[in-house]
N, C-alpha and C positions, 0 to 999 in steps of 0.2 A: 566490422566493428570500428568504432571511432578510435583512431590512434591516440587521441588525447586522454583516454581513460587511464587512470592510474589509481593506486590506493588512495581513497579520498580522506580529507580531514572533515569529519562530519560536522555539519552546521545545524542539522535538523534530525529529530528522531523519526519523524513521519512526513512523507509527501503524500498529499491526497489528490488524486486525479478524479475529476467528476464533471458532469455536464451541468453547468450553472443553471440553465433554463429549467432543468428537471428538479434539482435538489438543493440549490444554493440557499433557499430560504426555509428549507424543511430538514430533510434527513442529514445532509452534510453539515448544515449549521449546527444541528444538535450534536453530531459526532465531534465536530471541532471543539465545541464548548465542553464536552465531556473529556476530551483529551487535555484541554487546558486545565480543567479542574484537577486532573491527575498529574499536572506539571509535565506533560509530554509536549515537547516542542513540535508543532506541526506547521508545515508550509502549505499554503494554498494560494492559487492564483486563479481567480474566477472572472477575470476580465474576458469579455466575449470578443473573439476575433472573427472577422468576416471569413467565409469559406475561401481557402486558398492562401491565407496569410501564413507566413512561416513562423514556427515556434521560436520564441526569443531566446538568446544565449543565456540570460540569467535564469530562465526557467529550466533549461537543460542542466545548468550547474546545480540548481536546487535539487533536481532529481538525483544527480550523481552524489550529492553530499547529504543524502538522507539515508538513514539506516533501514527504514522500512517504507515500502510504497503500498499505499492502499488505493485500490481501483474500485470506484463505485460505479458499477454498470447500471444504467437506467435505460428507459425506452429510447431516448434520443442521444445516448452517448456516441453512437457511431455516426450520427449526422454531423459531427464536428471533426473536421480534419485535424484540428489542433489536439483534441482528446486522443485521437488515434496515433498521432505523432508522439504524444506523451507516452502512450502505451508501448510503442516500439522502443522508445528510449529506456523505459522502465525494464522491459524484458532484456535489453542489451546490458543494462546494469546488473540484472540478475545473473546473466551468464558470465560477465567479465568481472564484476565486483562482488558477486555473491550476495547481492541485495535481496532482502526478504520481501516477498510480494504477497499481499493478502487481497484477493478479490472479494467484493461484496456484490451480490446480485439483488438489486433493489427493483422490485416490480418486473424483473425479467428472470428467466430461468437459465441455468447453466447450459442446457441443450440449445437454447436460442443463440447463445454466444458461440458454442462449439460448431453447431451446424449452420450458423449464420443465416437464420430464417427471419421472416417478418421484416421489421424495420432494419435489421442488420443486413439482410440481403439487398433490400432496396437502396440503402445508403452506400453500400460497397459497390453496387453496380453503377452508381453515378460518380464514383471517385476517380481520381487521376490514375491512369494505367500504371505509371511508374511507381506508385505507392501501394496499390491495392494488394499486391502479393505479400508485401511485408506486413501490412495491416492484418490480413487474413491469418498469417502465421502467428503473429503476436496474440490475436484473439483466441486462436485454438490453444496455444500454449498456456495462456493465463487461465483459461476456463477449466483446465485440467489440474490446476493447483488446488490445494485445500483452501476453503473459503467459507463464507456465510451467505445464506439466502434468506431474505425477508419472507415472512409468512403473514397472511392477513389476520390470523387469529392471535398473533403474538404481539404484545404491547411493544411499541418502539423503544421506550426507555430501557426496557429489559434487554432488548436486542442489542442496543448500543452499548449497554453496560458490559455485556459479554464480549463484544468486539474489543472494547478498550482494555478489558482484563487480559485478553490474549496478547495484545500489543504490549501492555505494561510488563507482563511476565517475560515476554521475549526480550525486552530491553534490559530487565534485571539479569536475566540469564546471560545475555551477551556481555553486559558490563562486568559481571562477576568473572566471566571467562577472561576478559581483557585484563582485569585487575590481577588475576592469578598469573597470567603470562608476564605482566610487568614485574611482579614480585620475583618471578623466577629469573627474568633477564636482568633485573636491576633491583635487588633487595633494598627496601627502605625508600624507594622512589615514591613521590607523592602522587595521589590520584588526580586525574583530570577533573575539571569542574563542569562536565556536561550534566544534563538533567538526570540521566539514568544513574550517574554516580551520586548525585544529590539524593535521589530516592534511596540508594543503598545506605548512605550515611544516616538518613533519617529513619529508615525502616530496615535495619540490618537483619532483624529476625525473619524478614520475608525472603531473604536470599536463598537459604537452604530449602524452604518450601517451594520457591519458584523453580529451583533447579530440579527438585524431586518431581514436581508436578508437570514440568514442561512437556515431557514426552507423552504423558497421558493426555494432557490438554490438547496437544497438537493432533494426537490420534483421534480424540473426540471431535475436533473440528472436521477432520477428514470424513467422519461418519455422519455429519449433518446431511440429511437427504436433500438432493438437489431436484429430483424429479417428483412430480406429484403422483 
């Protein structure tokens, strides 16, 4: 684990990891637009790096300072060393910083990621030996988390709306928990001005519903079928 990791000052609500060549102009663009409409601050970096280029320090910082990491798995996600390095960092932040991670399986199945078959097997077999083991471990771990899988019969806007709703409710739930802790530790202290706090201020009636629904919502996500 990186020794530099410590409790972060959050700069973003969501970090989106995706393969630009697959989804930059389609699914990911639509997801980011939906997050923005909900006033959820999302970081994305879709600059293409040649294979073998190292992940940039500012990108690592963006991952560390995001509350939730969304990983959009697509057919060519694993052909990018950069995407795989992002994933390893995300899973490190999950372990050390308790970052929430939400995998989305877009035109791939959970089993392809876990078993690393098809494109995943070929890409990993061509990767640098010193990194492949950590890549495999991260892929296996993230694919076993609760997440979403796209289905050909389901309209994409509906699919994206459900994903954004899960993220939004999670942010509300976490913000309400933080606010409660602040009030206990320092009664009368002002709330921070992050976007989830703004959501709370503008839609305070949603807080209790979000808290009450979160466990059921998360349970529902876990029940989404991954296998055909």
